[in-house]
Every structure is written in C-alpha cells, then in structure tokens.
Backbone as CSV, one residue per row, in Angstrom:
resi,resn,N_x,N_y,N_z,CA_x,CA_y,CA_z,C_x,C_y,C_z
1,MET,0.854,-1.175,0.000,0.000,0.000,0.000,0.895,1.232,0.000
2,ALA,0.613,2.182,-0.877,1.400,3.406,-0.969,1.196,4.240,0.286
3,THR,2.301,4.590,0.949,2.182,5.372,2.174,3.028,6.629,2.155
4,ASP,3.724,6.896,1.077,4.571,8.071,0.975,3.710,9.332,1.066
5,SER,3.905,10.107,2.144,3.069,11.305,2.342,3.417,12.422,1.361
6,ASN,4.541,12.288,0.648,4.908,13.297,-0.337,4.418,12.938,-1.735
7,ALA,3.841,11.756,-1.882,3.330,11.321,-3.185,2.039,12.064,-3.493
8,LEU,1.929,12.551,-4.724,0.702,13.226,-5.151,-0.434,12.214,-5.221
9,THR,-1.532,12.547,-4.568,-2.722,11.712,-4.590,-3.801,12.422,-5.391
10,ALA,-4.302,11.760,-6.410,-5.443,12.277,-7.166,-6.703,11.731,-6.513
11,VAL,-7.656,12.598,-6.276,-8.912,12.185,-5.668,-10.003,12.285,-6.722
12,ALA,-10.625,11.147,-7.015,-11.718,11.124,-7.980,-12.949,11.731,-7.312
13,VAL,-13.432,12.839,-7.876,-14.589,13.528,-7.297,-15.762,13.484,-8.270
14,SER,-16.920,13.184,-7.712,-18.133,13.125,-8.517,-19.021,14.334,-8.273
15,GLY,-18.774,15.012,-7.164,-19.624,16.123,-6.748,-20.462,15.763,-5.546
16,GLY,-20.471,14.481,-5.195,-21.204,14.029,-4.021,-20.391,14.234,-2.753
17,MET,-21.071,14.093,-1.619,-20.402,14.369,-0.348,-19.303,13.362,-0.035
18,ASP,-19.438,12.110,-0.463,-18.425,11.111,-0.133,-17.083,11.439,-0.775
19,SER,-17.079,11.707,-2.067,-15.813,11.990,-2.735,-15.247,13.338,-2.306
20,LEU,-16.098,14.320,-2.081,-15.603,15.633,-1.655,-15.049,15.585,-0.232
21,LEU,-15.652,14.777,0.643,-15.094,14.626,1.988,-13.751,13.909,1.908
22,SER,-13.636,12.917,1.042,-12.344,12.240,0.861,-11.276,13.245,0.457
23,LEU,-11.616,14.132,-0.474,-10.685,15.176,-0.906,-10.325,16.082,0.266
24,ALA,-11.311,16.531,1.011,-11.063,17.448,2.133,-10.188,16.781,3.196
25,LEU,-10.453,15.524,3.505,-9.662,14.818,4.518,-8.200,14.696,4.093
26,LEU,-7.990,14.352,2.838,-6.616,14.207,2.356,-5.917,15.560,2.252
27,ALA,-6.648,16.596,1.852,-6.057,17.942,1.786,-5.677,18.416,3.188
28,GLU,-6.545,18.166,4.164,-6.258,18.555,5.551,-5.062,17.805,6.113
29,ALA,-4.861,16.570,5.657,-3.740,15.764,6.144,-2.402,16.340,5.692
30,GLY,-2.426,17.210,4.688,-1.231,17.936,4.301,-0.443,17.390,3.129
31,GLY,-0.748,16.216,2.656,-0.035,15.701,1.490,-0.526,16.379,0.226
32,PRO,0.279,16.340,-0.838,-0.168,16.961,-2.083,-1.343,16.192,-2.703
33,VAL,-2.384,16.935,-3.076,-3.574,16.324,-3.679,-3.995,17.119,-4.905
34,MET,-4.693,16.430,-5.764,-5.370,17.061,-6.893,-6.726,16.386,-7.010
35,ALA,-7.679,17.078,-7.584,-9.007,16.510,-7.801,-9.158,16.192,-9.282
36,VAL,-9.830,15.091,-9.563,-10.101,14.717,-10.947,-11.547,14.261,-11.053
37,HIS,-12.201,14.769,-12.080,-13.590,14.391,-12.341,-13.657,13.818,-13.750
38,ALA,-14.325,12.673,-13.875,-14.474,12.055,-15.192,-15.932,12.104,-15.618
39,PHE,-16.135,12.524,-16.840,-17.461,12.442,-17.453,-17.548,11.056,-18.094
40,PHE,-18.427,10.225,-17.581,-18.622,8.898,-18.168,-19.745,8.917,-19.198
41,LEU,-20.618,9.891,-19.095,-21.640,10.123,-20.107,-21.263,11.411,-20.830
42,PRO,-21.669,11.572,-22.068,-21.297,12.799,-22.783,-21.705,14.045,-21.981
43,PRO,-20.768,14.965,-21.797,-21.085,16.156,-20.993,-22.224,16.966,-21.612
44,ASP,-23.168,17.339,-20.760,-24.237,18.240,-21.173,-24.157,19.467,-20.269
45,GLU,-25.015,20.433,-20.483,-24.919,21.673,-19.715,-25.020,21.453,-18.204
46,PRO,-25.979,20.647,-17.702,-26.019,20.437,-16.244,-24.738,19.781,-15.694
47,SER,-24.187,18.802,-16.410,-22.975,18.149,-15.901,-21.765,19.076,-16.002
48,LEU,-21.728,19.911,-17.030,-20.643,20.886,-17.138,-20.733,21.921,-16.017
49,GLU,-21.955,22.311,-15.656,-22.139,23.262,-14.551,-21.699,22.628,-13.232
50,ARG,-22.036,21.339,-12.990,-21.573,20.651,-11.774,-20.048,20.627,-11.741
51,SER,-19.443,20.386,-12.888,-17.988,20.368,-12.965,-17.411,21.742,-12.639
52,ARG,-18.033,22.794,-13.145,-17.564,24.155,-12.848,-17.654,24.442,-11.341
53,LEU,-18.747,23.989,-10.729,-18.908,24.194,-9.283,-17.861,23.415,-8.495
54,MET,-17.568,22.188,-8.918,-16.519,21.413,-8.248,-15.167,22.090,-8.398
55,GLU,-14.911,22.623,-9.586,-13.646,23.316,-9.808,-13.532,24.521,-8.882
56,GLU,-14.624,25.261,-8.696,-14.617,26.404,-7.779,-14.351,25.953,-6.349
57,GLN,-14.999,24.847,-5.927,-14.772,24.330,-4.580,-13.304,23.951,-4.401
58,CYS,-12.762,23.286,-5.394,-11.363,22.875,-5.322,-10.439,24.081,-5.282
59,ARG,-10.720,25.073,-6.099,-9.901,26.287,-6.119,-9.925,26.952,-4.746
60,SER,-11.095,26.982,-4.092,-11.184,27.610,-2.768,-10.377,26.839,-1.724
61,MET,-10.135,25.550,-1.992,-9.319,24.721,-1.094,-7.839,24.743,-1.491
62,GLY,-7.536,25.389,-2.610,-6.165,25.397,-3.097,-5.750,24.082,-3.740
63,VAL,-6.736,23.367,-4.292,-6.494,22.049,-4.884,-6.666,22.134,-6.399
64,PRO,-5.671,21.694,-7.163,-5.832,21.664,-8.622,-6.965,20.716,-9.027
65,TYR,-7.625,21.044,-10.126,-8.788,20.291,-10.597,-8.600,19.934,-12.065
66,LEU,-8.907,18.707,-12.407,-8.820,18.233,-13.781,-10.131,17.538,-14.136
67,ALA,-10.705,17.885,-15.268,-11.907,17.207,-15.768,-11.537,16.469,-17.047
68,LEU,-11.995,15.230,-17.142,-11.701,14.384,-18.300,-12.992,13.874,-18.912
69,ASP,-13.071,13.882,-20.221,-14.217,13.294,-20.907,-13.841,11.870,-21.317
70,LEU,-14.320,10.902,-20.555,-14.078,9.486,-20.843,-15.334,8.805,-21.384
71,SER,-16.280,9.625,-21.854,-17.555,9.055,-22.304,-17.415,8.115,-23.500
72,PRO,-16.553,8.362,-24.481,-16.437,7.385,-25.576,-15.912,6.031,-25.085
73,GLN,-14.943,6.068,-24.200,-14.395,4.831,-23.656,-15.411,4.113,-22.769
74,PHE,-16.201,4.877,-22.014,-17.237,4.287,-21.166,-18.273,3.569,-22.026
75,GLU,-18.650,4.193,-23.117,-19.605,3.578,-24.051,-19.057,2.244,-24.551
76,GLU,-17.800,2.255,-24.957,-17.182,1.064,-25.547,-16.870,-0.024,-24.514
77,GLN,-16.386,0.378,-23.347,-15.878,-0.603,-22.388,-16.864,-1.016,-21.306
78,VAL,-17.952,-0.251,-21.135,-18.918,-0.586,-20.083,-20.328,-0.747,-20.652
79,ILE,-20.822,0.255,-21.361,-22.208,0.212,-21.839,-22.412,-0.893,-22.880
80,GLN,-21.558,-0.952,-23.906,-21.741,-1.972,-24.937,-21.626,-3.396,-24.387
81,PRO,-20.617,-3.714,-23.547,-20.582,-5.060,-22.962,-21.804,-5.354,-22.086
82,PHE,-22.295,-4.337,-21.372,-23.502,-4.513,-20.563,-24.687,-4.883,-21.457
83,GLU,-24.872,-4.117,-22.536,-25.988,-4.377,-23.454,-25.880,-5.764,-24.082
84,GLN,-24.680,-6.165,-24.475,-24.493,-7.488,-25.078,-24.832,-8.589,-24.092
85,ALA,-24.335,-8.478,-22.873,-24.608,-9.496,-21.857,-26.094,-9.554,-21.534
86,TYR,-26.699,-8.390,-21.386,-28.133,-8.337,-21.078,-28.941,-8.956,-22.208
87,GLY,-28.544,-8.684,-23.435,-29.224,-9.247,-24.601,-29.098,-10.757,-24.684
88,GLN,-28.083,-11.307,-24.035,-27.884,-12.759,-24.003,-28.589,-13.404,-22.815
89,GLY,-29.358,-12.599,-22.091,-30.098,-13.126,-20.956,-29.291,-13.208,-19.676
90,LEU,-28.132,-12.592,-19.646,-27.295,-12.591,-18.448,-27.675,-11.412,-17.555
91,THR,-27.146,-11.394,-16.349,-27.378,-10.298,-15.419,-26.035,-9.600,-15.200
92,PRO,-25.680,-8.668,-16.075,-24.366,-8.024,-15.974,-24.291,-7.048,-14.803
93,ASN,-23.076,-6.830,-14.343,-22.811,-5.873,-13.277,-21.931,-4.771,-13.864
94,PRO,-22.518,-3.645,-14.285,-21.709,-2.602,-14.920,-20.623,-2.038,-14.003
95,CYS,-20.865,-2.002,-12.688,-19.833,-1.496,-11.775,-18.622,-2.424,-11.766
96,GLY,-18.863,-3.708,-11.953,-17.765,-4.669,-12.019,-16.851,-4.403,-13.198
97,LEU,-17.388,-3.835,-14.273,-16.581,-3.455,-15.436,-16.024,-2.043,-15.288
98,CYS,-16.841,-1.138,-14.798,-16.454,0.274,-14.726,-15.258,0.489,-13.802
99,ASN,-15.288,-0.096,-12.642,-14.216,0.183,-11.696,-12.844,-0.234,-12.211
100,PRO,-12.631,-1.489,-12.628,-11.283,-1.826,-13.102,-10.909,-1.180,-14.429
101,ARG,-11.871,-0.994,-15.314,-11.548,-0.453,-16.640,-11.494,1.065,-16.677
102,MET,-12.398,1.705,-15.972,-12.527,3.163,-16.079,-11.876,3.889,-14.888
103,LYS,-12.467,3.766,-13.696,-11.967,4.536,-12.555,-10.538,4.151,-12.181
104,PHE,-10.296,2.856,-12.028,-8.976,2.404,-11.611,-8.140,1.957,-12.808
105,GLY,-8.637,2.243,-14.003,-7.943,1.965,-15.252,-7.599,3.273,-15.938
106,LEU,-8.468,3.691,-16.865,-8.187,4.889,-17.674,-8.032,6.168,-16.840
107,LEU,-8.891,6.350,-15.843,-8.802,7.543,-14.997,-7.475,7.561,-14.235
108,PHE,-7.134,6.432,-13.635,-5.877,6.346,-12.894,-4.691,6.556,-13.837
109,ASP,-4.747,5.967,-15.017,-3.674,6.172,-16.009,-3.524,7.653,-16.346
110,ALA,-4.643,8.345,-16.513,-4.606,9.767,-16.879,-3.965,10.610,-15.780
111,VAL,-4.284,10.348,-14.523,-3.713,11.167,-13.453,-2.253,10.817,-13.204
112,ARG,-1.870,9.614,-13.557,-0.444,9.275,-13.452,0.376,10.149,-14.397
113,THR,-0.185,10.473,-15.560,0.537,11.350,-16.492,0.654,12.766,-15.926
114,GLN,-0.167,13.083,-14.917,-0.114,14.389,-14.248,0.784,14.344,-13.006
115,GLY,1.416,13.188,-12.758,2.325,13.054,-11.627,1.751,12.354,-10.413
116,ALA,0.482,11.974,-10.451,-0.123,11.301,-9.300,0.408,9.874,-9.184
117,GLU,0.713,9.489,-7.968,1.158,8.124,-7.687,0.061,7.300,-7.043
118,ARG,-0.927,7.991,-6.482,-2.015,7.299,-5.797,-3.348,7.862,-6.273
119,LEU,-4.384,7.049,-6.123,-5.742,7.470,-6.443,-6.609,7.234,-5.215
120,ALA,-7.380,8.227,-4.853,-8.317,8.102,-3.733,-9.729,8.260,-4.256
121,THR,-10.656,7.552,-3.626,-12.068,7.674,-3.969,-12.892,7.712,-2.683
122,GLY,-14.169,7.916,-2.842,-15.087,7.919,-1.710,-15.718,6.564,-1.453
123,HIS,-15.120,5.489,-1.973,-15.662,4.147,-1.730,-15.507,3.771,-0.252
124,TYR,-16.496,3.073,0.241,-16.471,2.562,1.615,-15.866,1.157,1.586
125,VAL,-14.549,1.114,1.483,-13.785,-0.130,1.504,-12.500,0.146,2.261
126,ARG,-11.819,-0.924,2.625,-10.533,-0.775,3.294,-9.522,-1.700,2.641
127,LEU,-8.275,-1.373,2.836,-7.177,-2.235,2.413,-6.474,-2.714,3.675
128,HIS,-6.056,-3.955,3.635,-5.368,-4.546,4.783,-4.040,-5.112,4.307
129,GLU,-2.970,-4.707,4.975,-1.652,-5.243,4.630,-1.390,-6.452,5.504
130,ALA,-1.058,-7.559,4.856,-0.731,-8.794,5.550,0.579,-9.324,4.975
131,GLU,1.093,-10.370,5.569,2.330,-10.965,5.070,2.201,-11.371,3.603
132,GLN,1.003,-11.792,3.203,0.764,-12.229,1.829,0.583,-11.054,0.876
133,GLY,0.529,-9.850,1.378,0.335,-8.667,0.550,-0.932,-7.928,0.931
134,VAL,-1.296,-6.984,0.099,-2.476,-6.155,0.357,-3.738,-6.925,-0.012
135,ARG,-4.761,-6.772,0.832,-6.065,-7.390,0.568,-7.145,-6.321,0.649
136,LEU,-8.146,-6.466,-0.196,-9.334,-5.623,-0.143,-10.262,-6.220,0.902
137,ILE,-10.721,-5.392,1.849,-11.673,-5.876,2.844,-12.871,-4.926,2.904
138,ARG,-13.907,-5.407,3.531,-15.149,-4.632,3.619,-14.937,-3.329,4.382
139,GLY,-15.752,-2.346,4.005,-15.780,-1.101,4.752,-16.383,-1.349,6.125
140,LYS,-16.069,-0.484,7.070,-16.549,-0.648,8.446,-18.078,-0.597,8.530
141,ASP,-18.696,0.229,7.699,-20.152,0.364,7.702,-20.754,-0.765,6.864
142,PRO,-21.391,-1.740,7.500,-21.916,-2.881,6.733,-23.024,-2.496,5.754
143,VAL,-23.691,-1.395,6.000,-24.760,-0.953,5.101,-24.170,-0.296,3.856
144,LYS,-23.021,0.349,3.979,-22.424,1.096,2.873,-21.255,0.376,2.208
145,ASP,-20.830,-0.760,2.753,-19.682,-1.494,2.208,-19.784,-1.618,0.693
146,GLN,-18.691,-1.304,-0.013,-18.672,-1.347,-1.474,-17.573,-2.264,-2.010
147,SER,-17.057,-3.153,-1.168,-15.964,-4.028,-1.593,-16.373,-4.912,-2.771
148,TYR,-17.622,-5.315,-2.814,-18.106,-6.146,-3.922,-17.881,-5.458,-5.264
149,PHE,-18.088,-4.152,-5.309,-17.982,-3.412,-6.563,-16.532,-3.214,-7.014
150,LEU,-15.593,-3.440,-6.103,-14.179,-3.321,-6.456,-13.502,-4.684,-6.562
151,SER,-14.265,-5.735,-6.364,-13.678,-7.078,-6.289,-12.986,-7.524,-7.573
152,LEU,-13.333,-6.968,-8.721,-12.686,-7.343,-9.982,-11.524,-6.418,-10.351
153,THR,-11.269,-5.429,-9.511,-10.150,-4.516,-9.741,-8.879,-5.205,-9.243
154,PRO,-7.838,-5.255,-10.063,-6.611,-5.940,-9.633,-6.070,-5.380,-8.318
155,ILE,-5.673,-6.281,-7.442,-5.166,-5.866,-6.139,-3.889,-5.049,-6.276
156,THR,-3.123,-5.282,-7.335,-1.916,-4.484,-7.549,-2.277,-3.026,-7.811
157,THR,-3.406,-2.798,-8.441,-3.892,-1.430,-8.663,-4.419,-0.845,-7.359
158,LEU,-5.242,-1.613,-6.660,-5.821,-1.116,-5.404,-4.751,-0.804,-4.368
159,ALA,-3.621,-1.497,-4.441,-2.535,-1.258,-3.482,-1.998,0.165,-3.593
160,ALA,-2.226,0.827,-4.722,-1.787,2.211,-4.917,-2.927,3.194,-4.674
161,CYS,-3.971,2.743,-3.991,-5.155,3.578,-3.777,-5.358,3.885,-2.300
162,VAL,-6.182,4.889,-2.064,-6.496,5.349,-0.712,-8.012,5.459,-0.614
163,PHE,-8.556,4.952,0.488,-10.004,4.985,0.702,-10.281,5.618,2.068
164,PRO,-10.290,6.953,2.132,-10.423,7.651,3.417,-11.704,7.343,4.186
165,LEU,-12.752,6.884,3.509,-14.027,6.651,4.192,-14.221,5.208,4.639
166,GLY,-13.276,4.348,4.346,-13.431,2.918,4.623,-13.664,2.582,6.080
167,ALA,-13.121,3.366,6.978,-13.272,3.090,8.407,-14.370,3.958,9.037
168,MET,-15.180,4.593,8.201,-16.220,5.495,8.705,-17.606,4.918,8.443
169,PHE,-18.575,5.439,9.182,-19.984,5.119,8.939,-20.598,6.254,8.144
170,LYS,-21.461,5.925,7.219,-22.106,6.926,6.356,-22.773,8.018,7.192
171,GLN,-23.417,7.641,8.281,-24.115,8.637,9.103,-23.146,9.686,9.660
172,ASP,-21.885,9.346,9.820,-20.888,10.307,10.301,-20.356,11.182,9.184
173,VAL,-20.445,10.683,7.969,-19.997,11.464,6.812,-20.953,12.600,6.578
C-alpha cells in the first residue's frame, strides 16, 4: 500500500459528499492532492455546470482540478458489454466493469501522467496489509460497504489507492 506522504494523490470527485469529503480529509492531512472528475456520459450543460462548481470548490481549497471526458471509452468498455450481456439473458454488473476499466484503469492512467502516484475515492472499503500482501476488505459500515464493486479490480492497482471513508460510517460522513 502506498504510504509516501509526499506522493501526489489524485482524488476522484463526482460532486457528491463522499468523494468531496475524501478530498477534504486528504487535503487537511497535508499531502499533495489534486481533484479529478471524469465524465462517463457525454457532458451536457447540467454536468458541465456541476464540474464548474466542483472546480470552484477545489480552487477555494487550493487544490488543482482536472476534468476528463471518458464518455467514448465508457460507451465502448462498459455500456456496450452490458448491453451485449443483457441481450444474451445474463445479469451483468456494470460497476464490475467500470471500476477496473474506467476509474482504476483509464482515470488512474490519466492522473499518473499528471504526476499522481495514488488514487483516492469515496468508496467505503478498506485495504489490509498482511504478510501475503495487500487485501481488499469490507468497509466498516456494513450498510455502505462497497468491496463487492471493487472485487474485480486488480489488487496491484488497489494497493496504490487510498479509501479515506473505509473506516467510517455513512451517518458520520
């Protein structure tokens, strides 16, 4: 698990309280942070306005902000496989595809080109270091636990991630 406090951490922000609190907690901790927002659907005026508001919030915190349009890749790597599986009578899990391919794939790759070594999100999961290596474990809040949705993300990728809300309860957030 990456623990270098001088390593730049990119925080994936959606505009919701979970991701923004993750950003605030990491910024308060004093390590270098940047915020990144990905458009998974083609940006429209309401989503562009939300992005502008997030950028303003980040600027007021002194945090750099990056917005990426990943909607073509999302269509190809998540929506189309979902539609194909559903059409075959299967019960696809789009989050199972989105997390390893998009958030912890293309998004993480993009912020690495900006110098980020770690990626943080507002997921309610935890990482545990053991002799055998890093393991993904459930978040402390059993109602909000999201480990299932990250279960297909390679552990080598997750080992470079930070989940500030994993030990918290949603009601406290």
